[in-house]
mmCIF file of the N, C-alpha and C atoms, coordinates in Angstrom:
data_MODEL
# 
_entry.id   MODEL 
# 
loop_
_atom_site.group_PDB 
_atom_site.id 
_atom_site.type_symbol 
_atom_site.label_atom_id 
_atom_site.label_alt_id 
_atom_site.label_comp_id 
_atom_site.label_asym_id 
_atom_site.label_entity_id 
_atom_site.label_seq_id 
_atom_site.pdbx_PDB_ins_code 
_atom_site.Cartn_x 
_atom_site.Cartn_y 
_atom_site.Cartn_z 
_atom_site.occupancy 
_atom_site.B_iso_or_equiv 
_atom_site.pdbx_formal_charge 
_atom_site.auth_seq_id 
_atom_site.auth_comp_id 
_atom_site.auth_asym_id 
_atom_site.auth_atom_id 
_atom_site.pdbx_PDB_model_num 
ATOM 1   N N  . MET A 1 1  ? 79.674  143.224 100.618 1.00 0.00 ? 1  MET A N  1 
ATOM 2   C CA . MET A 1 1  ? 80.732  142.855 99.705  1.00 0.00 ? 1  MET A CA 1 
ATOM 3   C C  . MET A 1 1  ? 81.265  141.475 100.086 1.00 0.00 ? 1  MET A C  1 
ATOM 4   N N  . LEU A 1 2  ? 81.481  140.648 99.115  1.00 0.00 ? 2  LEU A N  1 
ATOM 5   C CA . LEU A 1 2  ? 81.958  139.282 99.317  1.00 0.00 ? 2  LEU A CA 1 
ATOM 6   C C  . LEU A 1 2  ? 83.477  139.260 99.308  1.00 0.00 ? 2  LEU A C  1 
ATOM 7   N N  . CYS A 1 3  ? 84.066  138.690 100.339 1.00 0.00 ? 3  CYS A N  1 
ATOM 8   C CA . CYS A 1 3  ? 85.522  138.600 100.449 1.00 0.00 ? 3  CYS A CA 1 
ATOM 9   C C  . CYS A 1 3  ? 85.949  137.179 100.068 1.00 0.00 ? 3  CYS A C  1 
ATOM 10  N N  . LEU A 1 4  ? 86.800  137.072 99.065  1.00 0.00 ? 4  LEU A N  1 
ATOM 11  C CA . LEU A 1 4  ? 87.230  135.752 98.599  1.00 0.00 ? 4  LEU A CA 1 
ATOM 12  C C  . LEU A 1 4  ? 88.678  135.446 98.959  1.00 0.00 ? 4  LEU A C  1 
ATOM 13  N N  . ASP A 1 5  ? 89.242  136.199 99.897  1.00 0.00 ? 5  ASP A N  1 
ATOM 14  C CA . ASP A 1 5  ? 90.607  135.938 100.339 1.00 0.00 ? 5  ASP A CA 1 
ATOM 15  C C  . ASP A 1 5  ? 90.665  134.621 101.104 1.00 0.00 ? 5  ASP A C  1 
ATOM 16  N N  . LYS A 1 6  ? 91.776  133.911 100.932 1.00 0.00 ? 6  LYS A N  1 
ATOM 17  C CA . LYS A 1 6  ? 91.976  132.672 101.679 1.00 0.00 ? 6  LYS A CA 1 
ATOM 18  C C  . LYS A 1 6  ? 92.167  133.018 103.153 1.00 0.00 ? 6  LYS A C  1 
ATOM 19  N N  . PRO A 1 7  ? 91.608  132.205 104.036 1.00 0.00 ? 7  PRO A N  1 
ATOM 20  C CA . PRO A 1 7  ? 91.837  132.450 105.461 1.00 0.00 ? 7  PRO A CA 1 
ATOM 21  C C  . PRO A 1 7  ? 93.292  132.164 105.819 1.00 0.00 ? 7  PRO A C  1 
ATOM 22  N N  . LYS A 1 8  ? 93.797  132.861 106.796 1.00 0.00 ? 8  LYS A N  1 
ATOM 23  C CA . LYS A 1 8  ? 95.164  132.619 107.265 1.00 0.00 ? 8  LYS A CA 1 
ATOM 24  C C  . LYS A 1 8  ? 95.120  131.468 108.261 1.00 0.00 ? 8  LYS A C  1 
ATOM 25  N N  . ILE A 1 9  ? 95.887  130.441 107.981 1.00 0.00 ? 9  ILE A N  1 
ATOM 26  C CA . ILE A 1 9  ? 95.955  129.267 108.845 1.00 0.00 ? 9  ILE A CA 1 
ATOM 27  C C  . ILE A 1 9  ? 97.386  129.141 109.332 1.00 0.00 ? 9  ILE A C  1 
ATOM 28  N N  . ASP A 1 10 ? 97.553  129.051 110.627 1.00 0.00 ? 10 ASP A N  1 
ATOM 29  C CA . ASP A 1 10 ? 98.878  128.869 111.207 1.00 0.00 ? 10 ASP A CA 1 
ATOM 30  C C  . ASP A 1 10 ? 99.147  127.375 111.374 1.00 0.00 ? 10 ASP A C  1 
ATOM 31  N N  . TYR A 1 11 ? 100.176 126.900 110.681 1.00 0.00 ? 11 TYR A N  1 
ATOM 32  C CA . TYR A 1 11 ? 100.564 125.486 110.734 1.00 0.00 ? 11 TYR A CA 1 
ATOM 33  C C  . TYR A 1 11 ? 101.739 125.319 111.677 1.00 0.00 ? 11 TYR A C  1 
ATOM 34  N N  . PRO A 1 12 ? 101.876 124.140 112.285 1.00 0.00 ? 12 PRO A N  1 
ATOM 35  C CA . PRO A 1 12 ? 100.965 122.993 112.262 1.00 0.00 ? 12 PRO A CA 1 
ATOM 36  C C  . PRO A 1 12 ? 99.697  123.285 113.060 1.00 0.00 ? 12 PRO A C  1 
ATOM 37  N N  . CYS A 1 13 ? 98.627  122.590 112.685 1.00 0.00 ? 13 CYS A N  1 
ATOM 38  C CA . CYS A 1 13 ? 97.354  122.775 113.371 1.00 0.00 ? 13 CYS A CA 1 
ATOM 39  C C  . CYS A 1 13 ? 96.497  121.519 113.234 1.00 0.00 ? 13 CYS A C  1 
ATOM 40  N N  . PRO A 1 14 ? 95.546  121.333 114.163 1.00 0.00 ? 14 PRO A N  1 
ATOM 41  C CA . PRO A 1 14 ? 94.628  120.199 114.022 1.00 0.00 ? 14 PRO A CA 1 
ATOM 42  C C  . PRO A 1 14 ? 93.708  120.431 112.821 1.00 0.00 ? 14 PRO A C  1 
ATOM 43  N N  . TRP A 1 15 ? 93.392  119.363 112.116 1.00 0.00 ? 15 TRP A N  1 
ATOM 44  C CA . TRP A 1 15 ? 92.511  119.472 110.955 1.00 0.00 ? 15 TRP A CA 1 
ATOM 45  C C  . TRP A 1 15 ? 91.517  118.330 110.997 1.00 0.00 ? 15 TRP A C  1 
ATOM 46  N N  . HIS A 1 16 ? 90.305  118.610 110.532 1.00 0.00 ? 16 HIS A N  1 
ATOM 47  C CA . HIS A 1 16 ? 89.227  117.626 110.527 1.00 0.00 ? 16 HIS A CA 1 
ATOM 48  C C  . HIS A 1 16 ? 88.806  117.352 109.088 1.00 0.00 ? 16 HIS A C  1 
ATOM 49  N N  . PHE A 1 17 ? 88.708  116.089 108.745 1.00 0.00 ? 17 PHE A N  1 
ATOM 50  C CA . PHE A 1 17 ? 88.168  115.661 107.466 1.00 0.00 ? 17 PHE A CA 1 
ATOM 51  C C  . PHE A 1 17 ? 86.926  114.822 107.742 1.00 0.00 ? 17 PHE A C  1 
ATOM 52  N N  . LYS A 1 18 ? 85.946  114.925 106.874 1.00 0.00 ? 18 LYS A N  1 
ATOM 53  C CA . LYS A 1 18 ? 84.803  114.009 106.860 1.00 0.00 ? 18 LYS A CA 1 
ATOM 54  C C  . LYS A 1 18 ? 85.013  113.147 105.622 1.00 0.00 ? 18 LYS A C  1 
ATOM 55  N N  . VAL A 1 19 ? 85.069  111.834 105.807 1.00 0.00 ? 19 VAL A N  1 
ATOM 56  C CA . VAL A 1 19 ? 85.321  110.905 104.708 1.00 0.00 ? 19 VAL A CA 1 
ATOM 57  C C  . VAL A 1 19 ? 84.096  110.002 104.576 1.00 0.00 ? 19 VAL A C  1 
ATOM 58  N N  . ILE A 1 20 ? 83.517  109.968 103.381 1.00 0.00 ? 20 ILE A N  1 
ATOM 59  C CA . ILE A 1 20 ? 82.307  109.183 103.123 1.00 0.00 ? 20 ILE A CA 1 
ATOM 60  C C  . ILE A 1 20 ? 82.603  108.201 102.003 1.00 0.00 ? 20 ILE A C  1 
ATOM 61  N N  . GLY A 1 21 ? 82.224  106.944 102.205 1.00 0.00 ? 21 GLY A N  1 
ATOM 62  C CA . GLY A 1 21 ? 82.483  105.957 101.173 1.00 0.00 ? 21 GLY A CA 1 
ATOM 63  C C  . GLY A 1 21 ? 81.696  104.683 101.343 1.00 0.00 ? 21 GLY A C  1 
ATOM 64  N N  . LEU A 1 22 ? 82.058  103.714 100.532 1.00 0.00 ? 22 LEU A N  1 
ATOM 65  C CA . LEU A 1 22 ? 81.353  102.435 100.453 1.00 0.00 ? 22 LEU A CA 1 
ATOM 66  C C  . LEU A 1 22 ? 81.965  101.409 101.394 1.00 0.00 ? 22 LEU A C  1 
ATOM 67  N N  . GLY A 1 23 ? 81.184  100.961 102.350 1.00 0.00 ? 23 GLY A N  1 
ATOM 68  C CA . GLY A 1 23 ? 81.616  99.902  103.256 1.00 0.00 ? 23 GLY A CA 1 
ATOM 69  C C  . GLY A 1 23 ? 82.423  100.403 104.430 1.00 0.00 ? 23 GLY A C  1 
ATOM 70  N N  . ARG A 1 24 ? 81.977  100.072 105.616 1.00 0.00 ? 24 ARG A N  1 
ATOM 71  C CA . ARG A 1 24 ? 82.625  100.561 106.838 1.00 0.00 ? 24 ARG A CA 1 
ATOM 72  C C  . ARG A 1 24 ? 84.086  100.118 106.936 1.00 0.00 ? 24 ARG A C  1 
ATOM 73  N N  . ALA A 1 25 ? 84.330  98.835  106.809 1.00 0.00 ? 25 ALA A N  1 
ATOM 74  C CA . ALA A 1 25 ? 85.693  98.318  106.943 1.00 0.00 ? 25 ALA A CA 1 
ATOM 75  C C  . ALA A 1 25 ? 86.592  98.830  105.823 1.00 0.00 ? 25 ALA A C  1 
ATOM 76  N N  . GLU A 1 26 ? 86.042  98.936  104.623 1.00 0.00 ? 26 GLU A N  1 
ATOM 77  C CA . GLU A 1 26 ? 86.830  99.373  103.476 1.00 0.00 ? 26 GLU A CA 1 
ATOM 78  C C  . GLU A 1 26 ? 87.261  100.837 103.603 1.00 0.00 ? 26 GLU A C  1 
ATOM 79  N N  . VAL A 1 27 ? 86.354  101.691 104.046 1.00 0.00 ? 27 VAL A N  1 
ATOM 80  C CA . VAL A 1 27 ? 86.691  103.108 104.220 1.00 0.00 ? 27 VAL A CA 1 
ATOM 81  C C  . VAL A 1 27 ? 87.684  103.276 105.362 1.00 0.00 ? 27 VAL A C  1 
ATOM 82  N N  . ALA A 1 28 ? 87.464  102.563 106.453 1.00 0.00 ? 28 ALA A N  1 
ATOM 83  C CA . ALA A 1 28 ? 88.396  102.630 107.584 1.00 0.00 ? 28 ALA A CA 1 
ATOM 84  C C  . ALA A 1 28 ? 89.791  102.189 107.151 1.00 0.00 ? 28 ALA A C  1 
ATOM 85  N N  . ALA A 1 29 ? 89.887  101.150 106.337 1.00 0.00 ? 29 ALA A N  1 
ATOM 86  C CA . ALA A 1 29 ? 91.182  100.671 105.856 1.00 0.00 ? 29 ALA A CA 1 
ATOM 87  C C  . ALA A 1 29 ? 91.837  101.690 104.931 1.00 0.00 ? 29 ALA A C  1 
ATOM 88  N N  . ALA A 1 30 ? 91.050  102.341 104.094 1.00 0.00 ? 30 ALA A N  1 
ATOM 89  C CA . ALA A 1 30 ? 91.587  103.367 103.192 1.00 0.00 ? 30 ALA A CA 1 
ATOM 90  C C  . ALA A 1 30 ? 92.151  104.539 103.982 1.00 0.00 ? 30 ALA A C  1 
ATOM 91  N N  . ILE A 1 31 ? 91.438  104.962 105.011 1.00 0.00 ? 31 ILE A N  1 
ATOM 92  C CA . ILE A 1 31 ? 91.922  106.053 105.862 1.00 0.00 ? 31 ILE A CA 1 
ATOM 93  C C  . ILE A 1 31 ? 93.235  105.653 106.525 1.00 0.00 ? 31 ILE A C  1 
ATOM 94  N N  . ALA A 1 32 ? 93.284  104.452 107.079 1.00 0.00 ? 32 ALA A N  1 
ATOM 95  C CA . ALA A 1 32 ? 94.494  103.973 107.752 1.00 0.00 ? 32 ALA A CA 1 
ATOM 96  C C  . ALA A 1 32 ? 95.676  103.923 106.790 1.00 0.00 ? 32 ALA A C  1 
ATOM 97  N N  . GLU A 1 33 ? 95.437  103.508 105.561 1.00 0.00 ? 33 GLU A N  1 
ATOM 98  C CA . GLU A 1 33 ? 96.513  103.430 104.574 1.00 0.00 ? 33 GLU A CA 1 
ATOM 99  C C  . GLU A 1 33 ? 97.061  104.811 104.231 1.00 0.00 ? 33 GLU A C  1 
ATOM 100 N N  . VAL A 1 34 ? 96.178  105.794 104.063 1.00 0.00 ? 34 VAL A N  1 
ATOM 101 C CA . VAL A 1 34 ? 96.617  107.146 103.719 1.00 0.00 ? 34 VAL A CA 1 
ATOM 102 C C  . VAL A 1 34 ? 97.329  107.810 104.894 1.00 0.00 ? 34 VAL A C  1 
ATOM 103 N N  . VAL A 1 35 ? 96.774  107.673 106.086 1.00 0.00 ? 35 VAL A N  1 
ATOM 104 C CA . VAL A 1 35 ? 97.330  108.350 107.262 1.00 0.00 ? 35 VAL A CA 1 
ATOM 105 C C  . VAL A 1 35 ? 98.617  107.680 107.727 1.00 0.00 ? 35 VAL A C  1 
ATOM 106 N N  . GLY A 1 36 ? 98.695  106.385 107.584 1.00 0.00 ? 36 GLY A N  1 
ATOM 107 C CA . GLY A 1 36 ? 99.900  105.663 107.978 1.00 0.00 ? 36 GLY A CA 1 
ATOM 108 C C  . GLY A 1 36 ? 100.131 105.716 109.473 1.00 0.00 ? 36 GLY A C  1 
ATOM 109 N N  . GLU A 1 37 ? 101.362 105.990 109.863 1.00 0.00 ? 37 GLU A N  1 
ATOM 110 C CA . GLU A 1 37 ? 101.757 105.980 111.268 1.00 0.00 ? 37 GLU A CA 1 
ATOM 111 C C  . GLU A 1 37 ? 101.473 107.304 111.985 1.00 0.00 ? 37 GLU A C  1 
ATOM 112 N N  . ALA A 1 38 ? 100.975 108.295 111.273 1.00 0.00 ? 38 ALA A N  1 
ATOM 113 C CA . ALA A 1 38 ? 100.714 109.599 111.892 1.00 0.00 ? 38 ALA A CA 1 
ATOM 114 C C  . ALA A 1 38 ? 99.662  109.457 112.995 1.00 0.00 ? 38 ALA A C  1 
ATOM 115 N N  . GLU A 1 39 ? 99.871  110.174 114.087 1.00 0.00 ? 39 GLU A N  1 
ATOM 116 C CA . GLU A 1 39 ? 98.892  110.154 115.175 1.00 0.00 ? 39 GLU A CA 1 
ATOM 117 C C  . GLU A 1 39 ? 97.591  110.780 114.671 1.00 0.00 ? 39 GLU A C  1 
ATOM 118 N N  . HIS A 1 40 ? 96.480  110.099 114.905 1.00 0.00 ? 40 HIS A N  1 
ATOM 119 C CA . HIS A 1 40 ? 95.197  110.593 114.418 1.00 0.00 ? 40 HIS A CA 1 
ATOM 120 C C  . HIS A 1 40 ? 94.056  109.968 115.221 1.00 0.00 ? 40 HIS A C  1 
ATOM 121 N N  . LEU A 1 41 ? 92.900  110.582 115.106 1.00 0.00 ? 41 LEU A N  1 
ATOM 122 C CA . LEU A 1 41 ? 91.668  110.040 115.673 1.00 0.00 ? 41 LEU A CA 1 
ATOM 123 C C  . LEU A 1 41 ? 90.697  109.823 114.522 1.00 0.00 ? 41 LEU A C  1 
ATOM 124 N N  . VAL A 1 42 ? 90.063  108.671 114.507 1.00 0.00 ? 42 VAL A N  1 
ATOM 125 C CA . VAL A 1 42 ? 89.069  108.394 113.485 1.00 0.00 ? 42 VAL A CA 1 
ATOM 126 C C  . VAL A 1 42 ? 87.863  107.763 114.172 1.00 0.00 ? 42 VAL A C  1 
ATOM 127 N N  . ALA A 1 43 ? 86.678  108.244 113.788 1.00 0.00 ? 43 ALA A N  1 
ATOM 128 C CA . ALA A 1 43 ? 85.450  107.720 114.397 1.00 0.00 ? 43 ALA A CA 1 
ATOM 129 C C  . ALA A 1 43 ? 84.390  107.550 113.319 1.00 0.00 ? 43 ALA A C  1 
ATOM 130 N N  . CYS A 1 44 ? 83.711  106.433 113.361 1.00 0.00 ? 44 CYS A N  1 
ATOM 131 C CA . CYS A 1 44 ? 82.595  106.206 112.451 1.00 0.00 ? 44 CYS A CA 1 
ATOM 132 C C  . CYS A 1 44 ? 81.468  107.134 112.880 1.00 0.00 ? 44 CYS A C  1 
ATOM 133 N N  . ALA A 1 45 ? 80.946  107.911 111.942 1.00 0.00 ? 45 ALA A N  1 
ATOM 134 C CA . ALA A 1 45 ? 79.930  108.910 112.284 1.00 0.00 ? 45 ALA A CA 1 
ATOM 135 C C  . ALA A 1 45 ? 78.517  108.413 111.973 1.00 0.00 ? 45 ALA A C  1 
ATOM 136 N N  . ASN A 1 46 ? 78.239  108.099 110.732 1.00 0.00 ? 46 ASN A N  1 
ATOM 137 C CA . ASN A 1 46 ? 76.897  107.703 110.318 1.00 0.00 ? 46 ASN A CA 1 
ATOM 138 C C  . ASN A 1 46 ? 76.961  106.649 109.228 1.00 0.00 ? 46 ASN A C  1 
ATOM 139 N N  . ALA A 1 47 ? 75.837  106.000 109.015 1.00 0.00 ? 47 ALA A N  1 
ATOM 140 C CA . ALA A 1 47 ? 75.689  105.062 107.902 1.00 0.00 ? 47 ALA A CA 1 
ATOM 141 C C  . ALA A 1 47 ? 74.384  105.373 107.194 1.00 0.00 ? 47 ALA A C  1 
ATOM 142 N N  . SER A 1 48 ? 74.353  105.116 105.899 1.00 0.00 ? 48 SER A N  1 
ATOM 143 C CA . SER A 1 48 ? 73.119  105.324 105.153 1.00 0.00 ? 48 SER A CA 1 
ATOM 144 C C  . SER A 1 48 ? 72.069  104.318 105.623 1.00 0.00 ? 48 SER A C  1 
ATOM 145 N N  . SER A 1 49 ? 70.825  104.581 105.302 1.00 0.00 ? 49 SER A N  1 
ATOM 146 C CA . SER A 1 49 ? 69.743  103.702 105.783 1.00 0.00 ? 49 SER A CA 1 
ATOM 147 C C  . SER A 1 49 ? 69.907  102.273 105.281 1.00 0.00 ? 49 SER A C  1 
ATOM 148 N N  . GLY A 1 50 ? 70.488  102.101 104.114 1.00 0.00 ? 50 GLY A N  1 
ATOM 149 C CA . GLY A 1 50 ? 70.716  100.760 103.589 1.00 0.00 ? 50 GLY A CA 1 
ATOM 150 C C  . GLY A 1 50 ? 72.044  100.161 104.002 1.00 0.00 ? 50 GLY A C  1 
ATOM 151 N N  . GLY A 1 51 ? 72.868  100.944 104.685 1.00 0.00 ? 51 GLY A N  1 
ATOM 152 C CA . GLY A 1 51 ? 74.153  100.451 105.155 1.00 0.00 ? 51 GLY A CA 1 
ATOM 153 C C  . GLY A 1 51 ? 75.250  100.423 104.108 1.00 0.00 ? 51 GLY A C  1 
ATOM 154 N N  . LYS A 1 52 ? 74.993  101.001 102.940 1.00 0.00 ? 52 LYS A N  1 
ATOM 155 C CA . LYS A 1 52 ? 75.982  100.981 101.862 1.00 0.00 ? 52 LYS A CA 1 
ATOM 156 C C  . LYS A 1 52 ? 77.081  102.023 102.081 1.00 0.00 ? 52 LYS A C  1 
ATOM 157 N N  . TYR A 1 53 ? 76.684  103.206 102.529 1.00 0.00 ? 53 TYR A N  1 
ATOM 158 C CA . TYR A 1 53 ? 77.629  104.307 102.709 1.00 0.00 ? 53 TYR A CA 1 
ATOM 159 C C  . TYR A 1 53 ? 77.884  104.559 104.194 1.00 0.00 ? 53 TYR A C  1 
ATOM 160 N N  . HIS A 1 54 ? 79.141  104.859 104.505 1.00 0.00 ? 54 HIS A N  1 
ATOM 161 C CA . HIS A 1 54 ? 79.531  105.155 105.877 1.00 0.00 ? 54 HIS A CA 1 
ATOM 162 C C  . HIS A 1 54 ? 80.357  106.419 105.890 1.00 0.00 ? 54 HIS A C  1 
ATOM 163 N N  . SER A 1 55 ? 80.147  107.235 106.925 1.00 0.00 ? 55 SER A N  1 
ATOM 164 C CA . SER A 1 55 ? 80.956  108.443 107.056 1.00 0.00 ? 55 SER A CA 1 
ATOM 165 C C  . SER A 1 55 ? 81.820  108.339 108.309 1.00 0.00 ? 55 SER A C  1 
ATOM 166 N N  . PHE A 1 56 ? 83.003  108.915 108.200 1.00 0.00 ? 56 PHE A N  1 
ATOM 167 C CA . PHE A 1 56 ? 83.972  108.904 109.279 1.00 0.00 ? 56 PHE A CA 1 
ATOM 168 C C  . PHE A 1 56 ? 84.456  110.319 109.530 1.00 0.00 ? 56 PHE A C  1 
ATOM 169 N N  . ASN A 1 57 ? 84.730  110.621 110.793 1.00 0.00 ? 57 ASN A N  1 
ATOM 170 C CA . ASN A 1 57 ? 85.392  111.863 111.167 1.00 0.00 ? 57 ASN A CA 1 
ATOM 171 C C  . ASN A 1 57 ? 86.854  111.525 111.416 1.00 0.00 ? 57 ASN A C  1 
ATOM 172 N N  . LEU A 1 58 ? 87.723  112.245 110.731 1.00 0.00 ? 58 LEU A N  1 
ATOM 173 C CA . LEU A 1 58 ? 89.162  112.042 110.862 1.00 0.00 ? 58 LEU A CA 1 
ATOM 174 C C  . LEU A 1 58 ? 89.782  113.333 111.374 1.00 0.00 ? 58 LEU A C  1 
ATOM 175 N N  . GLU A 1 59 ? 90.540  113.231 112.449 1.00 0.00 ? 59 GLU A N  1 
ATOM 176 C CA . GLU A 1 59 ? 91.246  114.390 112.995 1.00 0.00 ? 59 GLU A CA 1 
ATOM 177 C C  . GLU A 1 59 ? 92.721  114.057 113.122 1.00 0.00 ? 59 GLU A C  1 
ATOM 178 N N  . LEU A 1 60 ? 93.560  114.965 112.641 1.00 0.00 ? 60 LEU A N  1 
ATOM 179 C CA . LEU A 1 60 ? 94.994  114.819 112.763 1.00 0.00 ? 60 LEU A CA 1 
ATOM 180 C C  . LEU A 1 60 ? 95.648  116.185 112.631 1.00 0.00 ? 60 LEU A C  1 
ATOM 181 N N  . VAL A 1 61 ? 96.914  116.247 112.945 1.00 0.00 ? 61 VAL A N  1 
ATOM 182 C CA . VAL A 1 61 ? 97.658  117.506 112.824 1.00 0.00 ? 61 VAL A CA 1 
ATOM 183 C C  . VAL A 1 61 ? 98.265  117.561 111.429 1.00 0.00 ? 61 VAL A C  1 
ATOM 184 N N  . VAL A 1 62 ? 98.004  118.671 110.723 1.00 0.00 ? 62 VAL A N  1 
ATOM 185 C CA . VAL A 1 62 ? 98.637  118.885 109.424 1.00 0.00 ? 62 VAL A CA 1 
ATOM 186 C C  . VAL A 1 62 ? 99.774  119.878 109.599 1.00 0.00 ? 62 VAL A C  1 
ATOM 187 N N  . GLU A 1 63 ? 100.874 119.602 108.933 1.00 0.00 ? 63 GLU A N  1 
ATOM 188 C CA . GLU A 1 63 ? 102.086 120.392 109.104 1.00 0.00 ? 63 GLU A CA 1 
ATOM 189 C C  . GLU A 1 63 ? 102.138 121.620 108.209 1.00 0.00 ? 63 GLU A C  1 
ATOM 190 N N  . SER A 1 64 ? 101.406 121.575 107.085 1.00 0.00 ? 64 SER A N  1 
ATOM 191 C CA . SER A 1 64 ? 101.451 122.669 106.121 1.00 0.00 ? 64 SER A CA 1 
ATOM 192 C C  . SER A 1 64 ? 100.245 122.561 105.189 1.00 0.00 ? 64 SER A C  1 
ATOM 193 N N  . GLU A 1 65 ? 100.059 123.584 104.373 1.00 0.00 ? 65 GLU A N  1 
ATOM 194 C CA . GLU A 1 65 ? 98.977  123.545 103.394 1.00 0.00 ? 65 GLU A CA 1 
ATOM 195 C C  . GLU A 1 65 ? 99.195  122.411 102.397 1.00 0.00 ? 65 GLU A C  1 
ATOM 196 N N  . SER A 1 66 ? 100.437 122.206 101.994 1.00 0.00 ? 66 SER A N  1 
ATOM 197 C CA . SER A 1 66 ? 100.711 121.119 101.044 1.00 0.00 ? 66 SER A CA 1 
ATOM 198 C C  . SER A 1 66 ? 100.434 119.754 101.670 1.00 0.00 ? 66 SER A C  1 
ATOM 199 N N  . HIS A 1 67 ? 100.718 119.589 102.956 1.00 0.00 ? 67 HIS A N  1 
ATOM 200 C CA . HIS A 1 67 ? 100.413 118.340 103.658 1.00 0.00 ? 67 HIS A CA 1 
ATOM 201 C C  . HIS A 1 67 ? 98.906  118.113 103.697 1.00 0.00 ? 67 HIS A C  1 
ATOM 202 N N  . ARG A 1 68 ? 98.162  119.153 104.050 1.00 0.00 ? 68 ARG A N  1 
ATOM 203 C CA . ARG A 1 68 ? 96.697  119.070 104.094 1.00 0.00 ? 68 ARG A CA 1 
ATOM 204 C C  . ARG A 1 68 ? 96.128  118.717 102.726 1.00 0.00 ? 68 ARG A C  1 
ATOM 205 N N  . ASP A 1 69 ? 96.617  119.389 101.675 1.00 0.00 ? 69 ASP A N  1 
ATOM 206 C CA . ASP A 1 69 ? 96.140  119.128 100.320 1.00 0.00 ? 69 ASP A CA 1 
ATOM 207 C C  . ASP A 1 69 ? 96.493  117.719 99.859  1.00 0.00 ? 69 ASP A C  1 
ATOM 208 N N  . ARG A 1 70 ? 97.685  117.248 100.225 1.00 0.00 ? 70 ARG A N  1 
ATOM 209 C CA . ARG A 1 70 ? 98.099  115.888 99.848  1.00 0.00 ? 70 ARG A CA 1 
ATOM 210 C C  . ARG A 1 70 ? 97.185  114.855 100.485 1.00 0.00 ? 70 ARG A C  1 
ATOM 211 N N  . LEU A 1 71 ? 96.875  115.027 101.764 1.00 0.00 ? 71 LEU A N  1 
ATOM 212 C CA . LEU A 1 71 ? 95.961  114.096 102.439 1.00 0.00 ? 71 LEU A CA 1 
ATOM 213 C C  . LEU A 1 71 ? 94.597  114.098 101.760 1.00 0.00 ? 71 LEU A C  1 
ATOM 214 N N  . TYR A 1 72 ? 94.101  115.284 101.428 1.00 0.00 ? 72 TYR A N  1 
ATOM 215 C CA . TYR A 1 72 ? 92.803  115.390 100.744 1.00 0.00 ? 72 TYR A CA 1 
ATOM 216 C C  . TYR A 1 72 ? 92.837  114.643 99.409  1.00 0.00 ? 72 TYR A C  1 
ATOM 217 N N  . ARG A 1 73 ? 93.881  114.867 98.615  1.00 0.00 ? 73 ARG A N  1 
ATOM 218 C CA . ARG A 1 73 ? 93.990  114.212 97.309  1.00 0.00 ? 73 ARG A CA 1 
ATOM 219 C C  . ARG A 1 73 ? 94.096  112.695 97.458  1.00 0.00 ? 73 ARG A C  1 
ATOM 220 N N  . GLU A 1 74 ? 94.906  112.232 98.402  1.00 0.00 ? 74 GLU A N  1 
ATOM 221 C CA . GLU A 1 74 ? 95.085  110.789 98.571  1.00 0.00 ? 74 GLU A CA 1 
ATOM 222 C C  . GLU A 1 74 ? 93.814  110.119 99.085  1.00 0.00 ? 74 GLU A C  1 
ATOM 223 N N  . LEU A 1 75 ? 93.122  110.762 100.005 1.00 0.00 ? 75 LEU A N  1 
ATOM 224 C CA . LEU A 1 75 ? 91.852  110.207 100.470 1.00 0.00 ? 75 LEU A CA 1 
ATOM 225 C C  . LEU A 1 75 ? 90.835  110.171 99.336  1.00 0.00 ? 75 LEU A C  1 
ATOM 226 N N  . SER A 1 76 ? 90.751  111.251 98.583  1.00 0.00 ? 76 SER A N  1 
ATOM 227 C CA . SER A 1 76 ? 89.804  111.336 97.464  1.00 0.00 ? 76 SER A CA 1 
ATOM 228 C C  . SER A 1 76 ? 90.088  110.307 96.372  1.00 0.00 ? 76 SER A C  1 
ATOM 229 N N  . ALA A 1 77 ? 91.355  109.920 96.218  1.00 0.00 ? 77 ALA A N  1 
ATOM 230 C CA . ALA A 1 77 ? 91.743  108.981 95.167  1.00 0.00 ? 77 ALA A CA 1 
ATOM 231 C C  . ALA A 1 77 ? 91.441  107.523 95.524  1.00 0.00 ? 77 ALA A C  1 
ATOM 232 N N  . CYS A 1 78 ? 91.113  107.235 96.758  1.00 0.00 ? 78 CYS A N  1 
ATOM 233 C CA . CYS A 1 78 ? 90.808  105.856 97.166  1.00 0.00 ? 78 CYS A CA 1 
ATOM 234 C C  . CYS A 1 78 ? 89.528  105.383 96.473  1.00 0.00 ? 78 CYS A C  1 
ATOM 235 N N  . ALA A 1 79 ? 89.561  104.186 95.929  1.00 0.00 ? 79 ALA A N  1 
ATOM 236 C CA . ALA A 1 79 ? 88.441  103.649 95.159  1.00 0.00 ? 79 ALA A CA 1 
ATOM 237 C C  . ALA A 1 79 ? 87.141  103.595 95.940  1.00 0.00 ? 79 ALA A C  1 
ATOM 238 N N  . VAL A 1 80 ? 87.204  103.311 97.254  1.00 0.00 ? 80 VAL A N  1 
ATOM 239 C CA . VAL A 1 80 ? 85.975  103.178 98.046  1.00 0.00 ? 80 VAL A CA 1 
ATOM 240 C C  . VAL A 1 80 ? 85.465  104.509 98.580  1.00 0.00 ? 80 VAL A C  1 
ATOM 241 N N  . VAL A 1 81 ? 86.273  105.561 98.491  1.00 0.00 ? 81 VAL A N  1 
ATOM 242 C CA . VAL A 1 81 ? 85.879  106.862 99.014  1.00 0.00 ? 81 VAL A CA 1 
ATOM 243 C C  . VAL A 1 81 ? 85.098  107.628 97.956  1.00 0.00 ? 81 VAL A C  1 
ATOM 244 N N  . ARG A 1 82 ? 83.957  108.179 98.357  1.00 0.00 ? 82 ARG A N  1 
ATOM 245 C CA . ARG A 1 82 ? 83.117  108.947 97.443  1.00 0.00 ? 82 ARG A CA 1 
ATOM 246 C C  . ARG A 1 82 ? 83.234  110.452 97.655  1.00 0.00 ? 82 ARG A C  1 
ATOM 247 N N  . VAL A 1 83 ? 83.395  110.883 98.921  1.00 0.00 ? 83 VAL A N  1 
ATOM 248 C CA . VAL A 1 83 ? 83.439  112.307 99.237  1.00 0.00 ? 83 VAL A CA 1 
ATOM 249 C C  . VAL A 1 83 ? 84.424  112.535 100.380 1.00 0.00 ? 83 VAL A C  1 
ATOM 250 N N  . VAL A 1 84 ? 85.212  113.601 100.252 1.00 0.00 ? 84 VAL A N  1 
ATOM 251 C CA . VAL A 1 84 ? 86.064  114.058 101.355 1.00 0.00 ? 84 VAL A CA 1 
ATOM 252 C C  . VAL A 1 84 ? 85.747  115.531 101.567 1.00 0.00 ? 84 VAL A C  1 
ATOM 253 N N  . LEU A 1 85 ? 85.392  115.871 102.786 1.00 0.00 ? 85 LEU A N  1 
ATOM 254 C CA . LEU A 1 85 ? 85.092  117.262 103.126 1.00 0.00 ? 85 LEU A CA 1 
ATOM 255 C C  . LEU A 1 85 ? 86.069  117.735 104.183 1.00 0.00 ? 85 LEU A C  1 
# 
């Protein structure tokens, strides 16, 4: 039987995003703009063979589900960002 209940997450908690987009510097700048002054870790993970796409691992503490969702929406809305996981 398939269970579709949402997992219980206790906030605040560390959260990881994978952000993929066009141009290393541009994606890094977009992440910095969304995260602002919040303490976070960001690391460049991979680049496409042609160097057009770059992926980053972003880790930070989210305070609530709404905070996590807001970060996801704001990252996804950046023009240079193609995918947020």
